[in-house]
PDB file with one MODEL, atoms N, CA, C and O in Angstrom:
MODEL        1
ATOM      1  N   UNK A   1     -15.231  -1.669   2.966  1.00  0.00           N
ATOM      2  CA  UNK A   1     -14.248  -0.627   3.078  1.00  0.00           C
ATOM      3  C   UNK A   1     -13.104  -0.933   2.121  1.00  0.00           C
ATOM      4  O   UNK A   1     -12.669  -2.080   2.018  1.00  0.00           O
ATOM      5  N   UNK A   2     -12.625   0.066   1.435  1.00  0.00           N
ATOM      6  CA  UNK A   2     -11.566  -0.038   0.442  1.00  0.00           C
ATOM      7  C   UNK A   2     -10.304   0.605   1.032  1.00  0.00           C
ATOM      8  O   UNK A   2     -10.282   1.809   1.287  1.00  0.00           O
ATOM      9  N   UNK A   3      -9.257  -0.195   1.248  1.00  0.00           N
ATOM     10  CA  UNK A   3      -8.063   0.276   1.953  1.00  0.00           C
ATOM     11  C   UNK A   3      -6.814   0.016   1.123  1.00  0.00           C
ATOM     12  O   UNK A   3      -6.702  -1.005   0.444  1.00  0.00           O
ATOM     13  N   UNK A   4      -5.876   0.962   1.190  1.00  0.00           N
ATOM     14  CA  UNK A   4      -4.573   0.835   0.530  1.00  0.00           C
ATOM     15  C   UNK A   4      -3.489   0.777   1.587  1.00  0.00           C
ATOM     16  O   UNK A   4      -3.409   1.644   2.457  1.00  0.00           O
ATOM     17  N   UNK A   5      -2.654  -0.250   1.508  1.00  0.00           N
ATOM     18  CA  UNK A   5      -1.438  -0.326   2.310  1.00  0.00           C
ATOM     19  C   UNK A   5      -0.268   0.006   1.396  1.00  0.00           C
ATOM     20  O   UNK A   5      -0.094  -0.622   0.351  1.00  0.00           O
ATOM     21  N   UNK A   6       0.529   0.985   1.783  1.00  0.00           N
ATOM     22  CA  UNK A   6       1.773   1.276   1.076  1.00  0.00           C
ATOM     23  C   UNK A   6       2.827   0.404   1.745  1.00  0.00           C
ATOM     24  O   UNK A   6       3.072   0.518   2.946  1.00  0.00           O
ATOM     25  N   UNK A   7       3.439  -0.457   0.966  1.00  0.00           N
ATOM     26  CA  UNK A   7       4.266  -1.517   1.524  1.00  0.00           C
ATOM     27  C   UNK A   7       3.353  -2.728   1.664  1.00  0.00           C
ATOM     28  O   UNK A   7       2.811  -3.226   0.678  1.00  0.00           O
ATOM     29  N   UNK A   8       3.191  -3.189   2.881  1.00  0.00           N
ATOM     30  CA  UNK A   8       2.218  -4.246   3.139  1.00  0.00           C
ATOM     31  C   UNK A   8       2.765  -5.657   3.135  1.00  0.00           C
ATOM     32  O   UNK A   8       2.011  -6.607   3.344  1.00  0.00           O
ATOM     33  N   UNK A   9       4.073  -5.821   2.899  1.00  0.00           N
ATOM     34  CA  UNK A   9       4.610  -7.182   2.821  1.00  0.00           C
ATOM     35  C   UNK A   9       5.645  -7.468   3.906  1.00  0.00           C
ATOM     36  O   UNK A   9       6.311  -8.503   3.870  1.00  0.00           O
ATOM     37  N   UNK A  10       5.784  -6.567   4.861  1.00  0.00           N
ATOM     38  CA  UNK A  10       6.686  -6.807   5.978  1.00  0.00           C
ATOM     39  C   UNK A  10       6.060  -7.746   6.989  1.00  0.00           C
ATOM     40  O   UNK A  10       4.944  -8.225   6.785  1.00  0.00           O
ATOM     41  N   UNK A  11       6.754  -8.010   8.058  1.00  0.00           N
ATOM     42  CA  UNK A  11       6.264  -8.955   9.065  1.00  0.00           C
ATOM     43  C   UNK A  11       4.967  -8.446   9.693  1.00  0.00           C
ATOM     44  O   UNK A  11       3.974  -9.172   9.742  1.00  0.00           O
ATOM     45  N   UNK A  12       4.973  -7.205  10.172  1.00  0.00           N
ATOM     46  CA  UNK A  12       3.781  -6.656  10.828  1.00  0.00           C
ATOM     47  C   UNK A  12       2.689  -6.365   9.804  1.00  0.00           C
ATOM     48  O   UNK A  12       1.525  -6.701  10.021  1.00  0.00           O
ATOM     49  N   UNK A  13       3.064  -5.742   8.691  1.00  0.00           N
ATOM     50  CA  UNK A  13       2.042  -5.347   7.716  1.00  0.00           C
ATOM     51  C   UNK A  13       1.415  -6.550   7.013  1.00  0.00           C
ATOM     52  O   UNK A  13       0.237  -6.495   6.658  1.00  0.00           O
ATOM     53  N   UNK A  14       2.153  -7.619   6.803  1.00  0.00           N
ATOM     54  CA  UNK A  14       1.537  -8.796   6.173  1.00  0.00           C
ATOM     55  C   UNK A  14       0.556  -9.459   7.143  1.00  0.00           C
ATOM     56  O   UNK A  14      -0.488  -9.957   6.721  1.00  0.00           O
ATOM     57  N   UNK A  15       0.881  -9.470   8.434  1.00  0.00           N
ATOM     58  CA  UNK A  15      -0.066  -9.996   9.427  1.00  0.00           C
ATOM     59  C   UNK A  15      -1.311  -9.107   9.475  1.00  0.00           C
ATOM     60  O   UNK A  15      -2.431  -9.608   9.572  1.00  0.00           O
ATOM     61  N   UNK A  16      -1.113  -7.794   9.407  1.00  0.00           N
ATOM     62  CA  UNK A  16      -2.242  -6.859   9.390  1.00  0.00           C
ATOM     63  C   UNK A  16      -3.068  -7.029   8.122  1.00  0.00           C
ATOM     64  O   UNK A  16      -4.288  -6.865   8.142  1.00  0.00           O
ATOM     65  N   UNK A  17      -2.407  -7.353   7.030  1.00  0.00           N
ATOM     66  CA  UNK A  17      -3.118  -7.601   5.769  1.00  0.00           C
ATOM     67  C   UNK A  17      -4.045  -8.794   5.902  1.00  0.00           C
ATOM     68  O   UNK A  17      -5.202  -8.737   5.485  1.00  0.00           O
ATOM     69  N   UNK A  18      -3.543  -9.875   6.480  1.00  0.00           N
ATOM     70  CA  UNK A  18      -4.389 -11.069   6.657  1.00  0.00           C
ATOM     71  C   UNK A  18      -5.584 -10.756   7.565  1.00  0.00           C
ATOM     72  O   UNK A  18      -6.699 -11.206   7.301  1.00  0.00           O
ATOM     73  N   UNK A  19      -5.352  -9.995   8.618  1.00  0.00           N
ATOM     74  CA  UNK A  19      -6.438  -9.626   9.528  1.00  0.00           C
ATOM     75  C   UNK A  19      -7.476  -8.758   8.809  1.00  0.00           C
ATOM     76  O   UNK A  19      -8.681  -8.966   8.956  1.00  0.00           O
ATOM     77  N   UNK A  20      -6.995  -7.782   8.030  1.00  0.00           N
ATOM     78  CA  UNK A  20      -7.907  -6.902   7.281  1.00  0.00           C
ATOM     79  C   UNK A  20      -8.777  -7.719   6.334  1.00  0.00           C
ATOM     80  O   UNK A  20      -9.983  -7.490   6.249  1.00  0.00           O
ATOM     81  N   UNK A  21      -8.183  -8.661   5.629  1.00  0.00           N
ATOM     82  CA  UNK A  21      -8.945  -9.504   4.710  1.00  0.00           C
ATOM     83  C   UNK A  21      -9.967 -10.350   5.471  1.00  0.00           C
ATOM     84  O   UNK A  21     -11.103 -10.521   5.027  1.00  0.00           O
ATOM     85  N   UNK A  22      -9.546 -10.879   6.627  1.00  0.00           N
ATOM     86  CA  UNK A  22     -10.468 -11.675   7.444  1.00  0.00           C
ATOM     87  C   UNK A  22     -11.676 -10.851   7.894  1.00  0.00           C
ATOM     88  O   UNK A  22     -12.761 -11.395   8.097  1.00  0.00           O
ATOM     89  N   UNK A  23     -11.485  -9.543   8.047  1.00  0.00           N
ATOM     90  CA  UNK A  23     -12.557  -8.634   8.476  1.00  0.00           C
ATOM     91  C   UNK A  23     -13.399  -8.144   7.300  1.00  0.00           C
ATOM     92  O   UNK A  23     -14.332  -7.363   7.487  1.00  0.00           O
ATOM     93  N   UNK A  24     -13.073  -8.602   6.086  1.00  0.00           N
ATOM     94  CA  UNK A  24     -13.862  -8.251   4.914  1.00  0.00           C
ATOM     95  C   UNK A  24     -13.444  -6.971   4.218  1.00  0.00           C
ATOM     96  O   UNK A  24     -14.185  -6.443   3.389  1.00  0.00           O
ATOM     97  N   UNK A  25     -12.270  -6.470   4.544  1.00  0.00           N
ATOM     98  CA  UNK A  25     -11.771  -5.246   3.902  1.00  0.00           C
ATOM     99  C   UNK A  25     -11.273  -5.562   2.496  1.00  0.00           C
ATOM    100  O   UNK A  25     -10.596  -6.567   2.281  1.00  0.00           O
ATOM    101  N   UNK A  26     -11.610  -4.705   1.551  1.00  0.00           N
ATOM    102  CA  UNK A  26     -11.108  -4.785   0.172  1.00  0.00           C
ATOM    103  C   UNK A  26      -9.725  -4.148   0.184  1.00  0.00           C
ATOM    104  O   UNK A  26      -9.605  -2.923   0.156  1.00  0.00           O
ATOM    105  N   UNK A  27      -8.675  -4.977   0.227  1.00  0.00           N
ATOM    106  CA  UNK A  27      -7.320  -4.496   0.489  1.00  0.00           C
ATOM    107  C   UNK A  27      -6.453  -4.474  -0.759  1.00  0.00           C
ATOM    108  O   UNK A  27      -6.435  -5.417  -1.550  1.00  0.00           O
ATOM    109  N   UNK A  28      -5.735  -3.367  -0.909  1.00  0.00           N
ATOM    110  CA  UNK A  28      -4.762  -3.185  -1.990  1.00  0.00           C
ATOM    111  C   UNK A  28      -3.390  -2.934  -1.359  1.00  0.00           C
ATOM    112  O   UNK A  28      -3.285  -2.285  -0.319  1.00  0.00           O
ATOM    113  N   UNK A  29      -2.353  -3.451  -1.995  1.00  0.00           N
ATOM    114  CA  UNK A  29      -0.980  -3.131  -1.623  1.00  0.00           C
ATOM    115  C   UNK A  29      -0.354  -2.331  -2.756  1.00  0.00           C
ATOM    116  O   UNK A  29      -0.469  -2.703  -3.925  1.00  0.00           O
ATOM    117  N   UNK A  30       0.302  -1.244  -2.411  1.00  0.00           N
ATOM    118  CA  UNK A  30       1.107  -0.488  -3.371  1.00  0.00           C
ATOM    119  C   UNK A  30       2.555  -0.710  -2.991  1.00  0.00           C
ATOM    120  O   UNK A  30       2.997  -0.283  -1.924  1.00  0.00           O
ATOM    121  N   UNK A  31       3.290  -1.372  -3.857  1.00  0.00           N
ATOM    122  CA  UNK A  31       4.718  -1.575  -3.622  1.00  0.00           C
ATOM    123  C   UNK A  31       5.417  -1.878  -4.935  1.00  0.00           C
ATOM    124  O   UNK A  31       4.786  -2.012  -5.984  1.00  0.00           O
ATOM    125  N   UNK A  32       6.732  -1.981  -4.849  1.00  0.00           N
ATOM    126  CA  UNK A  32       7.526  -2.226  -6.059  1.00  0.00           C
ATOM    127  C   UNK A  32       7.471  -3.669  -6.515  1.00  0.00           C
ATOM    128  O   UNK A  32       7.761  -3.965  -7.674  1.00  0.00           O
ATOM    129  N   UNK A  33       7.100  -4.573  -5.616  1.00  0.00           N
ATOM    130  CA  UNK A  33       6.981  -5.984  -5.979  1.00  0.00           C
ATOM    131  C   UNK A  33       8.314  -6.668  -6.217  1.00  0.00           C
ATOM    132  O   UNK A  33       8.371  -7.699  -6.888  1.00  0.00           O
ATOM    133  N   UNK A  34       9.402  -6.099  -5.668  1.00  0.00           N
ATOM    134  CA  UNK A  34      10.715  -6.679  -5.958  1.00  0.00           C
ATOM    135  C   UNK A  34      11.485  -7.102  -4.722  1.00  0.00           C
ATOM    136  O   UNK A  34      12.593  -7.623  -4.851  1.00  0.00           O
ATOM    137  N   UNK A  35      10.951  -6.903  -3.548  1.00  0.00           N
ATOM    138  CA  UNK A  35      11.663  -7.238  -2.321  1.00  0.00           C
ATOM    139  C   UNK A  35      11.943  -8.732  -2.268  1.00  0.00           C
ATOM    140  O   UNK A  35      11.090  -9.553  -2.608  1.00  0.00           O
ATOM    141  N   UNK A  36      13.153  -9.069  -1.836  1.00  0.00           N
ATOM    142  CA  UNK A  36      13.499 -10.495  -1.719  1.00  0.00           C
ATOM    143  C   UNK A  36      12.745 -11.145  -0.563  1.00  0.00           C
ATOM    144  O   UNK A  36      12.611 -12.368  -0.511  1.00  0.00           O
ATOM    145  N   UNK A  37      12.255 -10.325   0.361  1.00  0.00           N
ATOM    146  CA  UNK A  37      11.545 -10.887   1.520  1.00  0.00           C
ATOM    147  C   UNK A  37      10.035 -10.688   1.396  1.00  0.00           C
ATOM    148  O   UNK A  37       9.319 -10.703   2.398  1.00  0.00           O
ATOM    149  N   UNK A  38       9.555 -10.501   0.167  1.00  0.00           N
ATOM    150  CA  UNK A  38       8.135 -10.182  -0.042  1.00  0.00           C
ATOM    151  C   UNK A  38       7.252 -11.326   0.448  1.00  0.00           C
ATOM    152  O   UNK A  38       7.501 -12.498   0.167  1.00  0.00           O
ATOM    153  N   UNK A  39       6.236 -10.957   1.173  1.00  0.00           N
ATOM    154  CA  UNK A  39       5.256 -11.910   1.673  1.00  0.00           C
ATOM    155  C   UNK A  39       3.943 -11.644   0.959  1.00  0.00           C
ATOM    156  O   UNK A  39       3.233 -10.693   1.284  1.00  0.00           O
ATOM    157  N   UNK A  40       3.632 -12.460   0.016  1.00  0.00           N
ATOM    158  CA  UNK A  40       2.381 -12.299  -0.720  1.00  0.00           C
ATOM    159  C   UNK A  40       1.229 -12.788   0.159  1.00  0.00           C
ATOM    160  O   UNK A  40       1.328 -13.810   0.837  1.00  0.00           O
ATOM    161  N   UNK A  41       0.161 -12.042   0.126  1.00  0.00           N
ATOM    162  CA  UNK A  41      -1.021 -12.403   0.905  1.00  0.00           C
ATOM    163  C   UNK A  41      -2.162 -12.636  -0.077  1.00  0.00           C
ATOM    164  O   UNK A  41      -2.568 -11.727  -0.801  1.00  0.00           O
ATOM    165  N   UNK A  42      -2.672 -13.857  -0.095  1.00  0.00           N
ATOM    166  CA  UNK A  42      -3.771 -14.192  -1.001  1.00  0.00           C
ATOM    167  C   UNK A  42      -4.973 -13.299  -0.696  1.00  0.00           C
ATOM    168  O   UNK A  42      -5.357 -13.119   0.459  1.00  0.00           O
ATOM    169  N   UNK A  43      -5.555 -12.745  -1.762  1.00  0.00           N
ATOM    170  CA  UNK A  43      -6.728 -11.896  -1.623  1.00  0.00           C
ATOM    171  C   UNK A  43      -6.441 -10.413  -1.725  1.00  0.00           C
ATOM    172  O   UNK A  43      -7.359  -9.608  -1.884  1.00  0.00           O
ATOM    173  N   UNK A  44      -5.169 -10.045  -1.635  1.00  0.00           N
ATOM    174  CA  UNK A  44      -4.777  -8.640  -1.770  1.00  0.00           C
ATOM    175  C   UNK A  44      -4.646  -8.304  -3.243  1.00  0.00           C
ATOM    176  O   UNK A  44      -4.115  -9.093  -4.024  1.00  0.00           O
ATOM    177  N   UNK A  45      -5.132  -7.128  -3.618  1.00  0.00           N
ATOM    178  CA  UNK A  45      -4.945  -6.627  -4.987  1.00  0.00           C
ATOM    179  C   UNK A  45      -3.657  -5.812  -4.991  1.00  0.00           C
ATOM    180  O   UNK A  45      -3.533  -4.832  -4.255  1.00  0.00           O
ATOM    181  N   UNK A  46      -2.702  -6.217  -5.820  1.00  0.00           N
ATOM    182  CA  UNK A  46      -1.398  -5.558  -5.851  1.00  0.00           C
ATOM    183  C   UNK A  46      -1.348  -4.478  -6.925  1.00  0.00           C
ATOM    184  O   UNK A  46      -1.808  -4.671  -8.051  1.00  0.00           O
ATOM    185  N   UNK A  47      -0.781  -3.341  -6.550  1.00  0.00           N
ATOM    186  CA  UNK A  47      -0.549  -2.221  -7.459  1.00  0.00           C
ATOM    187  C   UNK A  47       0.953  -1.984  -7.442  1.00  0.00           C
ATOM    188  O   UNK A  47       1.534  -1.718  -6.390  1.00  0.00           O
ATOM    189  N   UNK A  48       1.580  -2.080  -8.607  1.00  0.00           N
ATOM    190  CA  UNK A  48       3.035  -1.949  -8.672  1.00  0.00           C
ATOM    191  C   UNK A  48       3.448  -0.528  -9.012  1.00  0.00           C
ATOM    192  O   UNK A  48       3.105  -0.001 -10.070  1.00  0.00           O
ATOM    193  N   UNK A  49       4.192   0.085  -8.095  1.00  0.00           N
ATOM    194  CA  UNK A  49       4.802   1.399  -8.303  1.00  0.00           C
ATOM    195  C   UNK A  49       5.715   1.667  -7.121  1.00  0.00           C
ATOM    196  O   UNK A  49       5.528   1.112  -6.038  1.00  0.00           O
ATOM    197  N   UNK A  50       6.691   2.514  -7.336  1.00  0.00           N
ATOM    198  CA  UNK A  50       7.596   2.953  -6.274  1.00  0.00           C
ATOM    199  C   UNK A  50       7.001   4.208  -5.654  1.00  0.00           C
ATOM    200  O   UNK A  50       6.851   5.216  -6.345  1.00  0.00           O
ATOM    201  N   UNK A  51       6.660   4.174  -4.375  1.00  0.00           N
ATOM    202  CA  UNK A  51       6.024   5.301  -3.712  1.00  0.00           C
ATOM    203  C   UNK A  51       6.861   6.571  -3.801  1.00  0.00           C
ATOM    204  O   UNK A  51       6.322   7.671  -3.676  1.00  0.00           O
ATOM    205  N   UNK A  52       8.153   6.443  -4.013  1.00  0.00           N
ATOM    206  CA  UNK A  52       9.026   7.613  -4.124  1.00  0.00           C
ATOM    207  C   UNK A  52       8.949   8.286  -5.499  1.00  0.00           C
ATOM    208  O   UNK A  52       9.542   9.346  -5.701  1.00  0.00           O
ATOM    209  N   UNK A  53       8.232   7.684  -6.432  1.00  0.00           N
ATOM    210  CA  UNK A  53       8.022   8.248  -7.768  1.00  0.00           C
ATOM    211  C   UNK A  53       6.542   8.633  -7.884  1.00  0.00           C
ATOM    212  O   UNK A  53       5.706   7.828  -8.296  1.00  0.00           O
ATOM    213  N   UNK A  54       6.238   9.886  -7.510  1.00  0.00           N
ATOM    214  CA  UNK A  54       4.835  10.319  -7.441  1.00  0.00           C
ATOM    215  C   UNK A  54       4.104  10.181  -8.770  1.00  0.00           C
ATOM    216  O   UNK A  54       2.933   9.803  -8.793  1.00  0.00           O
ATOM    217  N   UNK A  55       4.776  10.481  -9.872  1.00  0.00           N
ATOM    218  CA  UNK A  55       4.130  10.350 -11.180  1.00  0.00           C
ATOM    219  C   UNK A  55       3.748   8.896 -11.449  1.00  0.00           C
ATOM    220  O   UNK A  55       2.648   8.617 -11.927  1.00  0.00           O
ATOM    221  N   UNK A  56       4.658   7.972 -11.141  1.00  0.00           N
ATOM    222  CA  UNK A  56       4.378   6.548 -11.354  1.00  0.00           C
ATOM    223  C   UNK A  56       3.236   6.083 -10.461  1.00  0.00           C
ATOM    224  O   UNK A  56       2.410   5.271 -10.877  1.00  0.00           O
ATOM    225  N   UNK A  57       3.187   6.597  -9.235  1.00  0.00           N
ATOM    226  CA  UNK A  57       2.109   6.214  -8.316  1.00  0.00           C
ATOM    227  C   UNK A  57       0.771   6.713  -8.847  1.00  0.00           C
ATOM    228  O   UNK A  57      -0.208   5.966  -8.871  1.00  0.00           O
ATOM    229  N   UNK A  58       0.727   7.962  -9.267  1.00  0.00           N
ATOM    230  CA  UNK A  58      -0.526   8.515  -9.799  1.00  0.00           C
ATOM    231  C   UNK A  58      -0.992   7.731 -11.015  1.00  0.00           C
ATOM    232  O   UNK A  58      -2.186   7.476 -11.175  1.00  0.00           O
ATOM    233  N   UNK A  59      -0.060   7.354 -11.865  1.00  0.00           N
ATOM    234  CA  UNK A  59      -0.422   6.575 -13.055  1.00  0.00           C
ATOM    235  C   UNK A  59      -0.919   5.182 -12.663  1.00  0.00           C
ATOM    236  O   UNK A  59      -1.911   4.702 -13.211  1.00  0.00           O
ATOM    237  N   UNK A  60      -0.239   4.535 -11.720  1.00  0.00           N
ATOM    238  CA  UNK A  60      -0.630   3.193 -11.303  1.00  0.00           C
ATOM    239  C   UNK A  60      -1.987   3.182 -10.597  1.00  0.00           C
ATOM    240  O   UNK A  60      -2.758   2.233 -10.739  1.00  0.00           O
ATOM    241  N   UNK A  61      -2.273   4.236  -9.839  1.00  0.00           N
ATOM    242  CA  UNK A  61      -3.539   4.300  -9.106  1.00  0.00           C
ATOM    243  C   UNK A  61      -4.710   4.642 -10.007  1.00  0.00           C
ATOM    244  O   UNK A  61      -5.843   4.245  -9.734  1.00  0.00           O
ATOM    245  N   UNK A  62      -4.445   5.377 -11.080  1.00  0.00           N
ATOM    246  CA  UNK A  62      -5.526   5.777 -11.966  1.00  0.00           C
ATOM    247  C   UNK A  62      -6.584   6.553 -11.201  1.00  0.00           C
ATOM    248  O   UNK A  62      -6.264   7.504 -10.489  1.00  0.00           O
ATOM    249  N   UNK A  63      -7.832   6.157 -11.342  1.00  0.00           N
ATOM    250  CA  UNK A  63      -8.912   6.883 -10.667  1.00  0.00           C
ATOM    251  C   UNK A  63      -9.410   6.142  -9.419  1.00  0.00           C
ATOM    252  O   UNK A  63     -10.520   6.395  -8.952  1.00  0.00           O
ATOM    253  N   UNK A  64      -8.585   5.220  -8.876  1.00  0.00           N
ATOM    254  CA  UNK A  64      -8.979   4.502  -7.655  1.00  0.00           C
ATOM    255  C   UNK A  64      -9.066   5.477  -6.474  1.00  0.00           C
ATOM    256  O   UNK A  64      -8.314   6.447  -6.389  1.00  0.00           O
ATOM    257  N   UNK A  65      -9.992   5.192  -5.584  1.00  0.00           N
ATOM    258  CA  UNK A  65     -10.142   5.969  -4.353  1.00  0.00           C
ATOM    259  C   UNK A  65     -10.192   5.002  -3.185  1.00  0.00           C
ATOM    260  O   UNK A  65     -10.696   3.886  -3.315  1.00  0.00           O
ATOM    261  N   UNK A  66      -9.674   5.426  -2.052  1.00  0.00           N
ATOM    262  CA  UNK A  66      -9.602   4.560  -0.882  1.00  0.00           C
ATOM    263  C   UNK A  66     -10.230   5.248   0.322  1.00  0.00           C
ATOM    264  O   UNK A  66     -10.152   6.467   0.472  1.00  0.00           O
ATOM    265  N   UNK A  67     -10.854   4.443   1.174  1.00  0.00           N
ATOM    266  CA  UNK A  67     -11.428   4.952   2.414  1.00  0.00           C
ATOM    267  C   UNK A  67     -10.340   5.241   3.441  1.00  0.00           C
ATOM    268  O   UNK A  67     -10.496   6.118   4.291  1.00  0.00           O
ATOM    269  N   UNK A  68      -9.242   4.504   3.358  1.00  0.00           N
ATOM    270  CA  UNK A  68      -8.113   4.695   4.265  1.00  0.00           C
ATOM    271  C   UNK A  68      -6.834   4.293   3.546  1.00  0.00           C
ATOM    272  O   UNK A  68      -6.830   3.388   2.712  1.00  0.00           O
ATOM    273  N   UNK A  69      -5.748   4.984   3.887  1.00  0.00           N
ATOM    274  CA  UNK A  69      -4.417   4.667   3.359  1.00  0.00           C
ATOM    275  C   UNK A  69      -3.483   4.520   4.558  1.00  0.00           C
ATOM    276  O   UNK A  69      -3.425   5.390   5.427  1.00  0.00           O
ATOM    277  N   UNK A  70      -2.753   3.402   4.590  1.00  0.00           N
ATOM    278  CA  UNK A  70      -1.784   3.145   5.656  1.00  0.00           C
ATOM    279  C   UNK A  70      -0.411   3.049   5.011  1.00  0.00           C
ATOM    280  O   UNK A  70      -0.180   2.202   4.148  1.00  0.00           O
ATOM    281  N   UNK A  71       0.498   3.919   5.432  1.00  0.00           N
ATOM    282  CA  UNK A  71       1.863   3.893   4.887  1.00  0.00           C
ATOM    283  C   UNK A  71       2.777   3.219   5.902  1.00  0.00           C
ATOM    284  O   UNK A  71       3.139   3.807   6.921  1.00  0.00           O
ATOM    285  N   UNK A  72       3.142   1.981   5.605  1.00  0.00           N
ATOM    286  CA  UNK A  72       3.999   1.202   6.498  1.00  0.00           C
ATOM    287  C   UNK A  72       5.465   1.605   6.375  1.00  0.00           C
ATOM    288  O   UNK A  72       6.291   1.171   7.179  1.00  0.00           O
ATOM    289  N   UNK A  73       5.802   2.428   5.381  1.00  0.00           N
ATOM    290  CA  UNK A  73       7.217   2.765   5.158  1.00  0.00           C
ATOM    291  C   UNK A  73       7.460   4.270   5.195  1.00  0.00           C
ATOM    292  O   UNK A  73       8.401   4.760   4.570  1.00  0.00           O
ATOM    293  N   UNK A  74       6.625   5.003   5.917  1.00  0.00           N
ATOM    294  CA  UNK A  74       6.829   6.448   6.094  1.00  0.00           C
ATOM    295  C   UNK A  74       7.719   6.644   7.318  1.00  0.00           C
ATOM    296  O   UNK A  74       7.293   6.411   8.450  1.00  0.00           O
ATOM    297  N   UNK A  75       8.955   7.072   7.082  1.00  0.00           N
ATOM    298  CA  UNK A  75       9.917   7.214   8.168  1.00  0.00           C
ATOM    299  C   UNK A  75      10.357   8.658   8.403  1.00  0.00           C
ATOM    300  O   UNK A  75      10.984   8.959   9.418  1.00  0.00           O
ATOM    301  N   UNK A  76      10.032   9.545   7.474  1.00  0.00           N
ATOM    302  CA  UNK A  76      10.489  10.937   7.556  1.00  0.00           C
ATOM    303  C   UNK A  76       9.313  11.871   7.275  1.00  0.00           C
ATOM    304  O   UNK A  76       8.357  11.480   6.605  1.00  0.00           O
ATOM    305  N   UNK A  77       9.379  13.097   7.784  1.00  0.00           N
ATOM    306  CA  UNK A  77       8.297  14.057   7.510  1.00  0.00           C
ATOM    307  C   UNK A  77       8.017  14.244   6.019  1.00  0.00           C
ATOM    308  O   UNK A  77       6.866  14.436   5.628  1.00  0.00           O
ATOM    309  N   UNK A  78       9.051  14.190   5.189  1.00  0.00           N
ATOM    310  CA  UNK A  78       8.829  14.328   3.740  1.00  0.00           C
ATOM    311  C   UNK A  78       7.959  13.201   3.191  1.00  0.00           C
ATOM    312  O   UNK A  78       7.203  13.408   2.242  1.00  0.00           O
ATOM    313  N   UNK A  79       8.063  11.997   3.789  1.00  0.00           N
ATOM    314  CA  UNK A  79       7.221  10.883   3.359  1.00  0.00           C
ATOM    315  C   UNK A  79       5.750  11.201   3.619  1.00  0.00           C
ATOM    316  O   UNK A  79       4.894  10.907   2.785  1.00  0.00           O
ATOM    317  N   UNK A  80       5.460  11.792   4.754  1.00  0.00           N
ATOM    318  CA  UNK A  80       4.079  12.138   5.097  1.00  0.00           C
ATOM    319  C   UNK A  80       3.573  13.265   4.199  1.00  0.00           C
ATOM    320  O   UNK A  80       2.429  13.235   3.747  1.00  0.00           O
ATOM    321  N   UNK A  81       4.416  14.250   3.943  1.00  0.00           N
ATOM    322  CA  UNK A  81       4.010  15.349   3.037  1.00  0.00           C
ATOM    323  C   UNK A  81       3.683  14.803   1.644  1.00  0.00           C
ATOM    324  O   UNK A  81       2.714  15.238   1.021  1.00  0.00           O
ATOM    325  N   UNK A  82       4.470  13.872   1.163  1.00  0.00           N
ATOM    326  CA  UNK A  82       4.211  13.243  -0.145  1.00  0.00           C
ATOM    327  C   UNK A  82       2.866  12.517  -0.115  1.00  0.00           C
ATOM    328  O   UNK A  82       2.067  12.638  -1.044  1.00  0.00           O
ATOM    329  N   UNK A  83       2.626  11.771   0.948  1.00  0.00           N
ATOM    330  CA  UNK A  83       1.358  11.027   1.063  1.00  0.00           C
ATOM    331  C   UNK A  83       0.158  11.976   1.055  1.00  0.00           C
ATOM    332  O   UNK A  83      -0.869  11.687   0.441  1.00  0.00           O
ATOM    333  N   UNK A  84       0.295  13.090   1.730  1.00  0.00           N
ATOM    334  CA  UNK A  84      -0.801  14.069   1.759  1.00  0.00           C
ATOM    335  C   UNK A  84      -1.044  14.607   0.340  1.00  0.00           C
ATOM    336  O   UNK A  84      -2.193  14.787  -0.064  1.00  0.00           O
ATOM    337  N   UNK A  85       0.018  14.859  -0.406  1.00  0.00           N
ATOM    338  CA  UNK A  85      -0.153  15.325  -1.796  1.00  0.00           C
ATOM    339  C   UNK A  85      -0.857  14.266  -2.641  1.00  0.00           C
ATOM    340  O   UNK A  85      -1.751  14.585  -3.424  1.00  0.00           O
ATOM    341  N   UNK A  86      -0.457  13.022  -2.483  1.00  0.00           N
ATOM    342  CA  UNK A  86      -0.992  11.954  -3.324  1.00  0.00           C
ATOM    343  C   UNK A  86      -2.406  11.543  -2.950  1.00  0.00           C
ATOM    344  O   UNK A  86      -3.201  11.199  -3.825  1.00  0.00           O
ATOM    345  N   UNK A  87      -2.732  11.575  -1.660  1.00  0.00           N
ATOM    346  CA  UNK A  87      -4.001  11.011  -1.222  1.00  0.00           C
ATOM    347  C   UNK A  87      -4.893  12.032  -0.569  1.00  0.00           C
ATOM    348  O   UNK A  87      -6.002  11.703  -0.147  1.00  0.00           O
TER     349      UNK A  87
ENDMDL
END
């Protein structure tokens, strides 16, 4: 299974990332890569882009496709609408 986590480096999402990898999931993180509290998880494929810049996200993703997308930083309805447009 090919999965994308938007964010993925927080306390809960980094623990979920390790679990996903342990289960054999091909995991990607989409984030800016600049957080001072970033928790890198060995085995994750990192994609650098700011989710709030749809053009940059589309360019960074290229022709990749995912079986599931989890947005750990969707806090407003507009965030979900953006995700639906992108994915």
